[in-house]
C-alpha positions in Angstrom: 0.0 103.2 61.4 -1.5 104.4 58.1 0.2 107.9 58.7 3.6 106.5 58.7 3.8 105.2 54.9 2.2 108.3 53.8 4.7 110.6 55.4 7.7 108.5 54.0 6.1 108.8 50.5 5.7 112.5 50.8 9.2 112.6 52.2 10.6 110.8 49.1 8.6 112.7 46.6 9.6 115.9 48.2 12.4 116.9 45.8 10.3 116.7 43.0 8.1 119.6 44.1 10.9 122.0 45.4 12.1 124.7 42.9 15.8 125.2 43.1 18.1 127.5 41.4 18.3 126.6 37.6 21.4 124.9 36.2 23.4 127.6 34.0 23.5 127.0 30.5 27.0 126.4 29.1 28.2 128.1 25.8 31.2 127.5 23.6 33.4 129.5 21.2 33.8 127.8 17.9 36.5 128.1 15.4 35.3 129.8 12.0 34.1 127.5 9.2 37.1 127.1 7.0 34.8 126.5 4.1 33.2 129.8 4.5 36.4 131.9 5.3 39.3 132.9 3.3 42.9 133.2 4.6 43.0 136.0 6.8 46.1 137.7 5.5 49.2 136.6 3.5 47.2 134.7 1.0 49.4 133.8 -1.7 52.4 135.2 -0.1 53.9 132.0 1.5 54.6 131.3 5.0 56.8 133.7 6.9 57.4 130.7 9.4 57.9 127.0 8.9 56.2 126.1 12.0 54.5 128.2 14.6 53.7 127.2 18.3 50.3 128.4 19.9 51.7 130.1 23.0 50.0 131.6 25.9 46.2 132.6 25.6 45.8 135.0 28.6 42.5 136.4 29.5 42.5 139.5 31.8 40.3 139.9 34.8 37.2 139.9 35.2 36.9 138.2 32.0 38.8 135.1 32.8 36.0 133.4 34.6 33.5 131.0 33.2 30.6 133.1 34.1 29.5 135.7 31.6 30.8 139.3 32.4 27.6 141.6 31.8 28.2 145.3 31.2 25.3 147.3 32.7 24.0 150.8 31.7 25.3 152.3 35.0 28.9 151.3 34.3 28.9 148.4 36.6 29.5 144.8 35.5 27.5 141.6 36.8 28.3 137.8 36.4 25.4 135.9 34.8 24.1 133.2 36.9 22.2 131.5 34.0 24.9 131.6 31.1 28.5 130.6 31.3 31.3 129.4 29.1 31.9 125.6 29.0 35.1 126.2 30.2 37.5 128.9 31.2 37.8 131.4 28.4 41.8 130.7 28.2 41.1 126.9 27.5 37.9 127.5 25.2 39.6 129.9 22.9 42.7 127.8 22.2 41.1 126.0 19.4 39.6 129.0 17.4 43.1 130.4 17.7 44.8 127.5 16.5 42.4 127.2 13.7 42.7 130.9 12.5 46.5 130.8 12.5 46.5 127.6 10.6 44.2 129.2 7.8 46.2 132.6 7.9 49.2 131.4 5.5 52.0 133.0 7.4 52.4 130.6 10.1 53.3 127.4 8.4 52.4 124.2 10.5 50.6 125.2 13.6 51.3 123.2 16.5 50.0 123.1 20.2 51.9 124.2 23.1 52.3 120.5 24.3 53.9 119.4 21.0 57.5 118.6 21.1 58.0 119.6 17.4 60.3 122.6 16.8 58.7 125.9 15.9 60.6 129.1 14.7 57.5 131.3 16.1 55.2 131.4 18.9 51.8 133.2 18.9 50.7 135.0 22.4 47.3 136.2 22.6 45.8 138.6 25.4 42.1 138.7 25.5 41.3 142.3 27.1 37.5 142.0 26.7 35.0 139.3 26.6 31.9 140.4 27.7 28.1 140.7 27.2 27.1 144.2 26.5 23.6 145.0 27.8 24.3 148.9 28.3 22.0 149.9 25.6 18.3 149.4 26.3 16.7 146.4 24.4 20.1 145.2 22.9 22.7 142.6 23.8 25.9 142.3 22.0 28.8 139.8 22.5 32.2 141.8 22.8 35.6 140.9 22.3 39.0 142.6 22.1 42.5 140.9 21.6 46.1 141.8 21.5 48.3 139.2 19.3 52.3 138.9 19.6 54.2 137.1 17.3 57.6 136.0 18.9 60.6 134.7 17.1 61.7 131.6 19.0 65.1 129.5 19.0 68.2 130.3 20.7 68.3 133.1 22.9 65.8 135.4 24.3 62.5 135.5 22.4 61.8 138.8 20.5 58.4 140.2 19.5 58.5 140.0 15.8 55.0 141.4 15.1 51.9 142.6 17.2 48.4 143.8 16.4 45.2 144.6 18.2 41.6 143.8 17.2 38.2 144.3 18.6 34.6 143.1 17.5 30.9 142.7 18.5 28.2 140.7 17.4 24.4 140.8 18.0 23.5 138.3 20.7 19.8 139.3 20.9 18.7 136.0 19.6 20.1 134.3 22.7 22.5 132.0 20.8 25.6 133.0 22.7 27.8 130.2 21.3 27.3 131.8 17.8 27.4 135.5 19.0 30.8 135.1 21.0 32.2 132.9 18.2 31.4 135.7 15.7 32.9 138.4 18.0 36.0 136.7 19.1 36.9 135.3 15.7 36.6 138.7 14.1 38.6 140.6 16.7 41.3 138.0 16.4 41.0 138.3 12.6 41.6 142.1 13.0 44.5 141.6 15.0 46.1 139.4 12.7 45.4 141.7 9.6 47.0 144.6 11.8 50.2 142.5 12.6 53.1 144.9 12.1 
């Protein structure tokens, strides 16, 4: 009779003593601090467009998933079980793109895709790299690469008015992946906007 309460108590406490897989840490990609960043391009030159819509943000596989893509020294990639983005990259990158376009100076008023406002341009972004580079012994770098297309909207088919590419990396050795991926992505996007032609 005395043994039954003891067995029941041990069964209830069993979850406290088992070790399971740790919950992954979730990281974000933040817009550049507007106070610390001057306009990317077109500063003082006026807006080329009255209003611009943030269009599609596409992320190439395998970088389109929440789990970090880790580049390894043997040329393979792995998916980090302990670190991930807080949302899919396409969703997470929308605000940094919108913020940087708004600061650029050439895009006028920048509206979201869901806005019913008229826009005379749309900006589409293709992310071709968003990875944690661990190929070099003792080093970790957040990498990002993007292609940007500016499309003229309005009546008729959309035509590409401008396009540019950019790539960047940031030191991630400190383990603050939000800061590292924010720095890499924002710089890659800034480089693509500077390269627009």
